[in-house]
C-alpha positions as CSV (number, residue, x, y, z in Angstrom):
1,G,56.9,-37.1,59.0
2,L,56.0,-39.2,55.9
3,D,54.3,-36.3,54.0
4,T,57.5,-35.1,52.4
5,F,55.7,-32.6,50.1
6,R,54.4,-30.4,52.9
7,S,57.6,-30.9,55.1
8,R,59.7,-29.8,52.1
9,Q,57.5,-26.8,51.6
10,K,58.1,-25.8,55.3
11,L,61.8,-26.4,55.0
12,N,61.9,-24.1,51.9
13,E,60.0,-21.4,53.8
14,I,62.6,-21.5,56.6
15,I,65.4,-21.3,54.1
16,Q,63.8,-18.5,52.2
17,H,63.2,-16.5,55.4
18,Y,66.8,-17.0,56.4
19,K,68.1,-15.7,53.0
20,E,65.8,-12.7,53.2
21,S,66.9,-11.8,56.8
22,Q,70.7,-12.2,56.2
23,K,72.9,-10.0,54.1
24,T,74.8,-12.8,52.3
25,G,73.2,-16.0,53.4
26,L,76.7,-17.7,53.2
27,D,76.3,-19.4,56.5
28,L,73.6,-21.7,55.3
29,K,74.9,-25.3,55.3
30,F,73.3,-28.7,54.5
31,F,74.4,-32.0,56.1
32,D,73.5,-35.6,55.4
33,G,72.8,-36.8,58.9
34,E,73.0,-40.5,58.2
35,N,76.7,-40.2,57.3
36,L,77.6,-37.2,59.4
37,E,80.5,-37.3,61.9
38,F,79.8,-35.3,65.1
39,E,83.3,-33.7,64.9
40,T,82.4,-32.3,61.4
41,L,79.3,-30.8,62.8
42,K,81.1,-29.5,65.9
43,S,83.8,-27.8,63.8
44,N,81.2,-26.0,61.6
45,L,79.4,-24.9,64.7
46,G,82.6,-23.5,66.2
47,A,83.6,-21.6,63.0
48,V,83.4,-17.9,63.2
49,S,81.0,-16.3,60.6
50,M,82.9,-14.1,58.2
51,F,80.2,-11.5,58.1
52,G,78.9,-11.9,61.6
53,E,75.6,-13.5,60.4
54,K,73.5,-16.1,62.1
55,K,74.2,-19.7,60.9
56,L,71.4,-22.0,59.6
57,F,72.3,-25.7,59.6
58,I,70.0,-28.2,57.9
59,L,70.5,-31.7,59.2
60,R,68.7,-34.4,57.1
61,N,67.8,-37.8,58.6
62,V,69.9,-37.5,61.7
63,F,67.7,-39.9,63.6
64,A,69.1,-42.9,61.7
65,N,72.6,-42.1,63.1
66,Q,72.6,-43.3,66.7
67,G,76.2,-42.3,67.4
68,L,75.6,-38.7,66.2
69,K,72.4,-38.4,68.2
70,E,74.1,-39.4,71.5
71,Q,77.1,-37.1,70.9
72,F,74.8,-34.2,69.9
73,L,72.7,-34.6,73.1
74,E,75.7,-34.8,75.3
75,S,77.2,-31.7,73.8
76,F,74.1,-29.6,73.5
77,K,72.9,-30.2,77.1
78,K,75.9,-28.0,78.1
79,R,75.8,-25.7,75.1
80,K,74.2,-22.2,75.3
81,S,74.3,-20.4,72.0
82,D,72.0,-18.3,69.8
83,A,74.6,-18.0,67.0
84,E,72.9,-20.7,64.9
85,T,69.6,-22.3,64.1
86,I,69.6,-26.0,63.5
87,V,66.8,-27.7,61.5
88,F,66.4,-31.4,61.8
89,Y,64.6,-32.6,58.6
90,E,63.3,-36.1,58.9
91,E,61.4,-38.0,56.2
92,K,60.3,-40.9,58.4
93,A,58.2,-41.3,61.5
94,I,60.0,-41.0,64.8
95,L,59.2,-42.8,68.1
96,A,57.6,-40.3,70.6
97,A,60.0,-41.6,73.3
98,D,63.1,-40.8,71.3
99,K,65.5,-38.8,73.5
100,L,66.6,-36.4,70.8
101,L,63.0,-35.7,69.9
102,Q,62.2,-35.0,73.5
103,F,65.2,-32.6,73.7
104,I,64.1,-30.7,70.6
105,K,60.6,-30.5,71.9
106,K,61.9,-29.0,75.1
107,N,64.4,-26.6,73.5
108,G,62.9,-25.8,70.1
109,Q,59.9,-26.5,67.9
110,V,58.5,-29.6,66.3
111,Q,56.1,-30.0,63.4
112,N,54.8,-33.4,62.3
113,F,53.7,-33.9,58.7
114,K,51.4,-36.9,58.7
115,I,49.9,-38.4,55.5
116,L,46.6,-36.5,54.9
117,N,43.3,-38.4,55.1
118,R,40.7,-38.2,52.3
119,Y,38.9,-35.2,53.9
120,Q,42.2,-33.4,54.5
121,L,43.3,-34.1,50.9
122,K,40.2,-32.4,49.5
123,G,40.8,-29.4,51.7
124,W,44.4,-29.3,50.5
125,L,43.3,-29.5,46.9
126,N,40.8,-26.7,47.4
127,K,43.7,-24.5,48.7
128,E,45.9,-25.5,45.7
129,L,43.1,-24.7,43.2
130,S,42.5,-21.3,44.9
131,K,46.2,-20.4,44.5
132,R,46.0,-21.2,40.8
133,K,42.5,-19.5,40.5
134,I,41.0,-22.8,39.2
135,K,37.6,-24.2,40.2
136,A,36.4,-27.8,40.5
137,E,33.2,-29.4,41.9
138,Q,33.7,-31.6,45.0
139,F,32.8,-34.8,43.2
140,V,35.6,-34.0,40.7
141,L,38.1,-33.6,43.5
142,E,36.8,-37.0,44.9
143,K,37.6,-38.6,41.6
144,L,41.0,-37.1,41.5
145,V,41.8,-38.4,45.0
146,N,40.4,-41.8,44.0
147,Y,42.8,-41.9,41.1
148,V,45.9,-40.5,42.7
149,G,45.6,-41.2,46.5
150,S,47.6,-39.3,49.1
151,D,50.8,-38.6,47.2
152,L,50.9,-34.8,47.2
153,W,53.9,-34.7,44.9
154,R,51.9,-36.4,42.2
155,L,48.6,-34.6,43.1
156,S,50.4,-31.2,42.7
157,N,51.7,-32.2,39.3
158,E,48.3,-33.5,38.2
159,V,46.6,-30.3,39.3
160,D,49.1,-28.3,37.2
161,K,48.5,-30.5,34.3
162,L,44.7,-30.3,34.6
163,A,44.8,-26.6,35.2
164,S,46.7,-26.1,31.9
165,Y,44.2,-28.4,30.1
166,G,41.0,-26.9,31.6
167,K,42.2,-23.3,31.9
168,E,39.6,-22.2,34.5
169,R,38.0,-25.4,35.7
170,I,39.0,-29.0,36.3
171,T,36.5,-31.5,35.0
172,V,35.9,-35.3,35.1
173,A,36.6,-35.5,31.4
174,G,40.0,-33.8,31.9
175,I,40.8,-36.4,34.7
176,D,39.8,-39.3,32.5
177,I,42.0,-38.0,29.7
178,L,45.1,-36.9,31.6
179,V,45.2,-38.8,34.9
180,K,46.1,-42.5,35.2
181,P,44.8,-44.2,38.4
182,N,47.2,-45.7,40.8
183,I,47.1,-49.5,40.6
184,E,48.2,-51.5,43.6
185,P,50.0,-54.8,43.2
186,E,47.2,-56.5,45.2
187,I,44.6,-55.6,42.6
188,F,46.2,-58.0,40.2
189,K,45.2,-60.9,42.5
190,T,41.6,-59.6,42.3
191,I,41.7,-59.4,38.5
192,D,43.3,-63.0,38.4
193,A,40.3,-64.3,40.5
194,I,37.8,-62.6,38.1
195,A,39.7,-63.9,35.1
196,S,39.6,-67.4,36.5
197,K,35.8,-67.0,37.0
198,D,36.4,-67.6,40.8
199,K,33.7,-65.3,41.9
200,K,33.9,-66.4,45.6
201,Q,37.6,-65.5,45.8
202,A,37.1,-62.2,43.8
203,I,34.4,-61.0,46.2
204,E,36.6,-62.0,49.2
205,L,39.5,-60.1,47.8
206,I,37.3,-57.0,47.1
207,Y,36.1,-57.0,50.7
208,R,39.6,-57.5,51.9
209,H,40.6,-54.3,50.1
210,L,37.6,-52.5,51.7
211,E,38.6,-53.7,55.2
212,K,42.0,-52.2,54.7
213,G,40.4,-48.8,54.2
214,E,40.2,-48.8,50.4
215,T,37.1,-47.1,49.1
216,A,34.7,-48.9,46.8
217,V,34.9,-46.0,44.3
218,R,38.7,-46.1,44.1
219,L,38.7,-49.9,43.9
220,F,36.2,-49.8,41.0
221,S,38.5,-47.2,39.3
222,M,41.5,-49.6,39.6
223,I,39.5,-52.5,38.2
224,N,38.2,-50.2,35.4
225,Y,41.8,-49.1,34.7
226,Q,43.2,-52.6,34.6
227,F,40.6,-54.0,32.3
228,R,41.2,-51.1,30.0
229,N,44.9,-52.0,30.0
230,L,43.9,-55.6,29.3
231,L,41.7,-54.5,26.3
232,V,44.5,-52.3,24.9
233,L,47.2,-55.0,25.2
234,K,44.9,-57.7,23.7
235,S,44.1,-55.4,20.8
236,E,47.8,-54.7,20.2
237,N,48.6,-58.5,19.9
238,G,51.7,-58.2,22.2
239,R,53.1,-55.0,20.7
240,T,54.0,-52.9,23.8
241,N,57.0,-50.7,22.8
242,H,54.8,-47.7,22.0
243,L,52.5,-48.1,25.1
244,D,52.8,-45.6,27.9
245,M,52.6,-48.2,30.7
246,H,54.9,-49.1,33.6
247,P,56.9,-52.3,32.7
248,Y,55.6,-54.1,35.8
249,V,52.0,-53.3,34.7
250,I,52.7,-54.5,31.1
251,Q,54.3,-57.8,32.5
252,K,51.4,-58.6,34.8
253,T,48.7,-57.4,32.3
254,S,50.2,-59.5,29.4
255,F,50.0,-62.6,31.6
256,Q,46.4,-61.9,32.5
257,A,45.4,-61.0,28.9
258,R,46.1,-64.6,27.9
259,K,43.1,-65.7,30.0
260,F,40.6,-63.6,27.9
261,S,39.6,-63.5,24.3
262,L,39.3,-60.0,22.7
263,E,35.5,-60.4,22.6
264,E,35.3,-61.3,26.3
265,L,37.3,-58.2,27.2
266,K,35.1,-56.0,25.1
267,K,31.9,-57.4,26.8
268,I,33.5,-57.0,30.3
269,Y,34.6,-53.5,29.5
270,Q,31.0,-52.7,28.4
271,K,29.7,-54.0,31.7
272,I,32.2,-51.9,33.6
273,F,31.1,-48.8,31.6
274,E,27.4,-49.5,32.5
275,A,28.3,-50.1,36.1
276,D,30.3,-46.8,36.2
277,L,27.3,-45.0,34.7
278,N,25.0,-46.5,37.4
279,I,27.4,-45.3,40.1
280,K,27.6,-41.8,38.7
281,T,23.9,-41.4,38.2
282,G,23.2,-42.7,41.7
283,R,21.3,-45.8,40.6
284,L,23.7,-48.1,42.5
285,S,26.3,-47.7,45.2
286,A,29.9,-48.5,44.3
287,E,29.8,-51.6,46.6
288,T,26.6,-53.0,44.9
289,A,28.0,-52.2,41.5
290,L,31.2,-54.2,42.3
291,D,29.2,-57.2,43.6
292,L,27.0,-57.2,40.5
293,L,30.0,-56.8,38.1
294,V,31.8,-59.8,39.6
295,A,28.6,-61.8,39.5
296,E,27.9,-61.0,35.8
297,I,31.5,-61.6,34.7
């Protein structure tokens, strides 16, 4: 599955269990399935264990190797052996009708690690906080998900960082200081429309984001983040070497910054601050605040 964070955790659990259950663990082997020749795998399977231990073979991304899949199926339909455990570790989605997948389902176990939805992400975060003995309100977790999205590798790192900063509790203030929101390439088009005072296109693009499943709160966070970048770049008069920004963001932001004066950006950022306050205090929904922000700009 695509959620490599949780699938890697599971793989590590299997490996750890193997090491604990065997005396030496010397019969643990890793193979790159994309470039693996079946004869290499076959010779390793046929080798006698020096200490009589069970073998554990980790085959990574075999499903991209059609020739290996066909030879493996042909050989293992006839093979009866409990001398080894074979783990197929796949980082991509696999078609349900795939013959090798069907064979593994029939003769072994399959676990699918799909990308977590927003509700599942908050559940996952609650478990991670519990492990670290850290607390956070649900609206704080919502903000963290809005900023980071479904990347558990990054979410885990951000939680560690926030836990070190907040000691016993993660706060909104900590997130604002330490966590940078993801910014999708498409958001630049929306900012361009706002910069060009093309309110009709800006609103259309915003609702296109929403139709794709983006939440209004996260969309507002990205717009907030990008206008903050614009204000920083404009204030620095093109000096970017010391800025902690991705080169792509600097390139796109520098181009957009030419369309605004420094005073315009300060006024817009003030409006964004006021809209953010209205959302947090419940005076306006995020959708309404976005509409009004574009109309006022």
